[in-house]
C-alpha positions in Angstrom: 26.7 8.9 -94.5 28.5 11.9 -93.2 27.3 14.1 -96.0 23.7 13.0 -95.5 23.9 13.5 -91.7 25.4 17.0 -92.3 22.4 18.0 -94.4 20.1 16.9 -91.5 21.6 19.4 -89.1 18.8 21.9 -88.3 18.8 25.5 -86.9 21.5 28.0 -86.3 23.4 29.4 -83.3 22.1 32.9 -83.8 18.5 31.8 -84.0 19.0 29.6 -80.9 20.7 32.4 -79.1 17.9 34.9 -79.7 15.0 32.7 -78.7 16.7 31.2 -75.7 17.7 34.6 -74.5 14.1 35.7 -74.6 13.1 32.4 -72.9 15.6 33.1 -70.1 14.3 36.7 -69.9 10.8 35.3 -69.3 12.0 32.5 -67.1 13.9 34.7 -64.6 10.9 37.1 -64.5 9.5 34.6 -62.0 11.8 36.1 -59.4 9.5 39.2 -59.5 6.4 37.1 -59.3 5.0 38.5 -56.0 7.5 41.3 -55.2 5.7 44.1 -57.1 2.2 42.9 -56.0 2.9 41.9 -52.4 1.2 45.1 -51.1 -2.0 44.2 -53.0 -2.0 40.6 -51.7 -1.1 41.5 -48.1 -4.4 43.0 -47.0 -6.9 40.5 -48.4 -4.7 37.6 -47.3 -4.0 39.1 -43.8 -0.2 38.5 -44.1 2.5 39.5 -41.7 5.7 41.0 -42.9 7.5 37.7 -42.4 4.8 35.9 -44.5 5.3 38.5 -47.2 9.0 37.8 -47.1 8.4 34.1 -47.6 6.0 34.8 -50.4 8.4 36.9 -52.4 11.3 34.5 -51.8 9.7 31.3 -52.9 10.5 31.5 -56.7 14.2 31.7 -55.7 14.0 28.5 -53.7 13.3 26.0 -56.4 15.7 27.7 -58.7 18.5 27.1 -56.3 17.4 23.5 -55.6 17.3 22.2 -59.1 20.1 24.2 -60.8 22.8 21.6 -60.7 20.5 18.8 -61.9 19.1 20.7 -64.9 22.6 21.9 -65.8 23.8 18.3 -65.9 20.7 17.3 -67.9 21.6 20.0 -70.5 25.1 18.7 -70.7 23.8 15.3 -71.5 21.1 16.2 -74.0 22.1 19.5 -75.5 19.5 21.6 -73.6 16.3 22.0 -75.7 14.2 19.4 -73.8 15.3 20.7 -70.3 14.7 24.3 -71.4 11.1 23.6 -72.6 10.5 21.5 -69.5 11.3 24.4 -67.3 9.2 26.9 -69.2 6.4 24.3 -69.4 6.4 23.8 -65.6 6.4 27.5 -65.1 3.4 27.9 -67.5 1.3 25.3 -65.8 1.8 26.8 -62.4 1.1 30.3 -63.7 -2.1 29.1 -65.3 -3.3 27.9 -61.9 -2.3 31.2 -60.3 -4.2 33.2 -62.9 -7.3 31.0 -62.4 -7.2 31.6 -58.6 -6.8 35.4 -59.0 -9.7 35.7 -61.5 -11.9 33.5 -59.3 -11.1 34.7 -55.8 -9.2 38.1 -55.8 -9.7 40.2 -53.8 -12.7 39.4 -51.6 -12.4 35.7 -51.3 -8.6 35.4 -51.4 -8.2 34.7 -47.7 -5.4 33.4 -45.6 -6.2 29.8 -46.5 -4.8 30.5 -50.0 -1.4 31.4 -48.6 0.1 27.8 -48.7 -1.2 27.5 -52.2 0.5 30.7 -53.4 3.8 29.6 -51.7 3.7 26.3 -53.6 2.9 28.0 -56.9 5.7 30.5 -56.3 8.2 27.7 -55.8 7.0 25.9 -58.9 7.0 29.0 -61.1 10.6 29.6 -59.9 11.6 26.6 -62.1 11.8 29.1 -64.9 14.8 30.8 -63.3 16.9 27.7 -64.2 16.6 28.3 -67.9 19.9 30.0 -67.2 21.7 26.8 -66.2 20.3 25.1 -69.3 20.7 28.0 -71.8 24.4 28.6 -71.0 25.6 25.1 -72.1 23.0 25.1 -74.9 24.5 28.2 -76.4 28.1 27.4 -75.5 28.0 24.2 -77.5 26.6 26.0 -80.5 29.3 28.8 -80.5 32.9 28.7 -81.6 35.3 29.4 -78.7 36.2 32.9 -80.1 32.6 33.9 -80.1 31.4 32.3 -76.8 32.1 35.4 -74.7 29.9 37.5 -76.8 27.2 34.9 -77.2 27.0 34.1 -73.5 27.2 37.7 -72.6 24.1 38.4 -74.8 22.3 35.5 -73.3 23.0 36.3 -69.7 23.0 40.1 -70.0 19.6 40.3 -71.8 18.1 37.4 -69.8 19.1 38.7 -66.4 17.2 41.9 -67.1 13.9 40.0 -66.9 13.5 40.2 -63.1 14.2 43.9 -63.0 12.0 44.6 -66.1 9.0 42.9 -64.6 9.5 44.5 -61.2 9.3 47.8 -63.2 6.4 47.0 -65.5 4.0 44.8 -63.4 2.7 47.8 -61.3 1.8 49.6 -64.6 0.2 46.4 -65.9 -1.8 46.1 -62.7 -3.0 49.8 -63.1 -4.0 49.1 -66.6 -5.4 45.6 -66.5 -6.1 44.8 -62.8 -4.1 42.3 -60.8 -5.5 39.2 -62.5 -5.3 40.8 -65.9 -1.6 41.6 -65.3 -0.8 38.0 -64.5 -2.8 36.9 -67.6 -0.7 39.2 -69.8 2.4 37.8 -68.1 1.5 34.2 -68.8 0.8 35.0 -72.4 4.4 36.3 -72.8 5.8 33.1 -71.2 3.7 31.1 -73.6 5.1 33.0 -76.5 8.6 32.3 -75.2 7.8 28.6 -75.0 6.6 28.5 -78.5 9.6 30.4 -79.9 12.0 28.1 -78.2 10.0 25.0 -79.4 10.0 26.1 -83.0 13.3 27.9 -83.6 15.8 26.6 -81.0 17.8 23.5 -81.8 20.5 21.6 -80.0 24.0 22.0 -81.2 25.0 19.9 -84.2 26.8 17.2 -82.2 23.7 16.4 -80.2 21.5 16.2 -83.3 24.0 13.9 -85.0 24.9 11.7 -82.1 21.5 11.4 -80.3 18.9 11.9 -83.0 20.7 10.2 -85.9 22.7 7.7 -83.9 26.1 8.5 -85.3 29.2 7.4 -83.3 30.6 10.0 -81.1 33.8 10.6 -83.1 31.9 10.9 -86.4 29.3 13.2 -84.9 32.1 15.5 -83.5 33.9 15.6 -86.9 30.8 16.7 -88.7 29.7 19.1 -86.0 33.1 20.9 -86.3 32.3 21.8 -89.9 29.3 23.8 -88.5 31.6 25.7 -86.1 31.0 23.7 -83.0 34.2 23.4 -80.9 32.9 22.6 -77.4 31.8 19.0 -76.8 30.7 17.2 -73.6 33.6 15.2 -72.3 32.4 13.3 -69.2 29.8 13.5 -66.5 29.6 16.6 -64.3 29.2 14.4 -61.2 32.9 13.6 -60.6 33.7 17.3 -60.8 30.9 18.0 -58.3 32.3 15.4 -55.8 35.8 16.7 -56.2 34.7 20.3 -55.6 32.8 19.2 -52.5 36.1 18.1 -51.0 37.6 21.5 -51.2 37.0 24.0 -48.4 37.6 26.9 -50.8 34.6 25.8 -52.8 32.4 26.2 -49.6 34.0 29.5 -48.9 32.9 30.8 -52.3 29.4 29.2 -51.7 29.1 31.4 -48.6 30.2 34.6 -50.3 28.0 34.0 -53.4 25.1 33.3 -51.0 25.6 36.9 -49.8 26.1 38.6 -53.1 23.9 36.7 -55.6 21.4 35.6 -53.0 21.2 39.2 -51.8 20.6 40.4 -55.3 17.7 38.0 -55.8 16.3 38.8 -52.3 16.4 42.5 -52.5 15.0 42.6 -56.0 12.0 40.8 -54.5 11.9 42.7 -51.1 12.6 46.3 -52.1 9.1 46.9 -53.6 7.7 46.2 -50.1 10.4 48.3 -48.5 9.8 51.4 -50.7 6.0 51.0 -50.5 5.5 50.4 -46.8 8.5 52.2 -45.3 8.8 55.2 -47.5 5.2 55.5 -48.6 5.9 55.3 -52.3 3.2 54.5 -54.8 3.2 50.9 -56.2 4.6 52.1 -59.5 7.3 54.2 -58.0 8.3 51.4 -55.5 8.5 49.0 -58.5 10.6 51.4 -60.5 13.1 51.9 -57.7 13.4 48.2 -57.1 13.8 47.6 -60.8 16.7 50.1 -60.8 18.4 48.0 -58.2 17.9 44.8 -60.1 18.9 46.2 -63.5 21.9 48.0 -62.2 23.2 44.9 -60.4 23.1 43.0 -63.6 24.8 45.8 -65.7 27.6 46.2 -63.2 28.7 42.6 -63.7 30.5 43.5 -66.9 32.9 46.0 -65.4 33.1 43.7 -62.4 34.6 41.0 -64.5 37.1 43.4 -66.1 38.1 44.7 -62.6 38.8 41.1 -61.5 41.0 40.6 -64.6 43.1 43.7 -63.7 43.1 43.7 -59.9 42.6 40.1 -59.1 39.5 38.3 -57.8 40.1 38.8 -54.1 41.0 42.6 -54.2 38.0 43.2 -56.4 35.8 41.4 -53.8 37.3 43.5 -51.1 36.1 46.6 -52.9 32.7 45.0 -53.8 31.8 43.9 -50.3 33.1 47.2 -48.9 30.6 49.0 -51.0 27.9 46.6 -49.9 28.8 47.3 -46.3 28.7 51.0 -46.7 25.4 50.8 -48.5 23.9 48.6 -45.8 25.0 51.0 -43.0 23.6 53.9 -45.0 20.2 52.1 -45.2 20.2 51.5 -41.5 20.6 55.2 -40.7 18.9 56.7 -43.7 16.4 59.4 -42.7 14.7 59.7 -46.1 14.2 58.3 -49.5 17.3 60.0 -51.0 19.9 58.5 -48.7 18.1 55.2 -48.9 18.3 55.2 -52.7 22.0 55.9 -52.5 22.4 53.0 -50.0 20.5 50.5 -52.3 22.6 51.5 -55.3 25.8 51.1 -53.4 24.7 47.5 -52.5 23.7 46.9 -56.1 27.1 48.0 -57.3 28.9 45.9 -54.7 26.8 42.8 -55.3 27.0 43.2 -59.1 30.8 43.5 -59.1 31.2 40.6 -56.7 28.9 38.3 -58.6 31.3 38.5 -61.5 34.6 38.6 -59.6 33.9 35.5 -57.5 33.6 33.2 -60.6 37.0 34.5 -61.7 38.5 32.7 -58.7 37.0 29.3 -59.5 39.7 28.3 -62.1 42.4 29.5 -59.7 41.2 27.6 -56.6 39.6 24.6 -58.3 41.2 24.1 -61.7 40.4 20.3 -61.6 36.6 20.8 -60.9 35.5 24.0 -62.6 32.1 22.8 -63.7 31.5 21.1 -60.3 32.4 24.2 -58.3 30.3 26.4 -60.6 27.4 24.1 -59.9 27.8 24.2 -56.1 28.4 27.9 -56.0 25.6 28.9 -58.4 23.1 26.4 -56.9 23.6 26.8 -53.2 24.5 30.4 -53.4 21.1 31.1 -54.8 19.5 30.0 -51.5 20.2 33.5 -50.2 17.3 34.7 -52.4 15.0 32.5 -50.3 16.6 33.1 -46.9 16.9 36.9 -46.8 13.3 38.1 -47.4 11.7 36.3 -44.5 14.6 37.5 -42.3 13.9 41.1 -43.4 10.2 40.5 -42.7 11.0 39.2 -39.2 12.7 42.4 -38.3 9.5 44.3 -39.3 7.3 42.0 -37.3 9.7 42.3 -34.3 10.4 46.0 -34.4 7.6 47.6 -36.4 8.4 50.2 -39.0 12.0 50.6 -37.8 12.6 47.0 -38.7 12.7 47.9 -42.4 15.9 49.8 -41.7 17.4 47.6 -39.0 17.0 44.5 -41.2 20.0 45.7 -43.3 22.1 44.9 -40.3 22.1 41.4 -41.7 23.7 42.6 -45.0 26.2 44.8 -43.2 27.4 41.8 -41.0 27.5 39.4 -43.9 29.4 41.8 -46.1 32.1 42.1 -43.3 32.1 38.3 -43.1 32.6 38.0 -46.8 35.6 40.4 -46.7 37.1 38.2 -44.0 36.6 35.1 -46.2 38.3 36.9 -49.1 41.2 37.8 -46.9 41.6 34.2 -45.8 41.4 33.0 -49.4 44.1 35.5 -50.5 46.3 34.6 -47.6 46.2 30.8 -48.4 46.7 31.0 -52.1 50.0 29.2 -51.7 48.1 26.0 -50.6 46.2 25.8 -53.9 48.9 23.9 -55.7 49.1 21.3 -53.0 45.3 20.8 -53.0 45.4 20.4 -56.8 48.2 17.8 -56.5 46.2 15.9 -53.9 43.1 15.9 -56.2 45.3 14.5 -59.1 46.6 11.8 -56.8 43.1 10.7 -55.7 42.1 10.5 -59.3 45.1 8.4 -60.3 44.6 6.0 -57.4 41.0 5.4 -58.6 42.5 4.5 -62.0 40.4 7.2 -63.8 41.0 10.5 -65.3 41.6 13.7 -63.4 38.1 15.1 -62.7 38.7 18.2 -64.8 36.3 19.7 -67.1 38.1 19.6 -70.4 38.3 22.4 -72.9 34.9 21.7 -74.3 33.2 21.2 -71.0 34.7 24.2 -69.2 33.4 26.4 -72.0 29.9 25.5 -70.8 30.5 26.7 -67.3 31.3 30.4 -67.5 30.4 33.1 -65.0 27.2 32.2 -63.4 24.1 34.2 -62.7 
């Protein structure tokens, strides 16, 4: 029986990694859905700056709302069905958007279409959560010694999707018109869907246990022969509840709201900033915004290394210090050169912090790593929805000067985040007592400690 089941294991970890990384690349491209084209939509739809802010922010909203749920679904099923569901939802909403643009843009795309585009933006944002599904999907496939490299490839290549489309969409619009650019975009998403459907497979354990009906122990034993070392241990929900009890969890939610949410928000908002405030062409504005998004992603790698050497809190001191300096530079910048320096300082700070913050989760919440990662990654992403409308409000309130003064928000929040890190560093001595209290609560309930075991913790590495 075991030998027969082993023969029925399909796919490979390399093939799954390649196609899911491309799927995530296309899924997270939804963050750039309206950012590079907002200037072209603003006039026919008669939008205020605040309305533009909401429009570019909507794809980040749904991504934050559903991240925890889809991550838990991937843990339960292996990931392929949730991954395809997310890309399928994204495809359906993009098809409606393409139809509307071909039928009504530009002359008949009036203000009455604004709520429709908001809704479509939110639904298309489901693609962003291919990250929360692809991480466990690839982690279960890969041996422990190869997980860092595999997940680095998945997250590193995939995260570039938002920056890449911020860069390329203006060129596509110039070559194909606005509706044609979105048509080309949806074709690429469709290709990603097909590649995942055909070539990606759940890890061997899920094939054997769920598809073939083998008992858990037997399925694990066979899966180990294929190199699988990580297995789902128990539901993520107890870890979520345990993390919710810890104030340090919510402290990290706040700081990740600033750094990761700020990264998402500025990737979407900066095309409007460069185009309207500095008078750049659409292609140049997209290129400068793309530089911000791509650099923020690249800096995560040395950011994690810094946290290993210096510690998570000191690394975050430096990171949010850079973000503060960059924000102040943008407030007082008198030209595009200083403004570019300011945006890249913020990108460096946010990129480093995005990596360093997750190095603190095993220290502060060792009994609820997966749960804490779910809260921090999910709720932290709401910053991507909150900040663009705030930036737009400054423009509506103060006119052109509001583009600069809006960065007061990031300056203030960077200082707040430094204060939170100081508090966390100062109270490290209380972590052991908090962990002991969590163990005592679990023992009183007669269950196991709500820890993510070796297999499960491997599915919850540094978040996006």
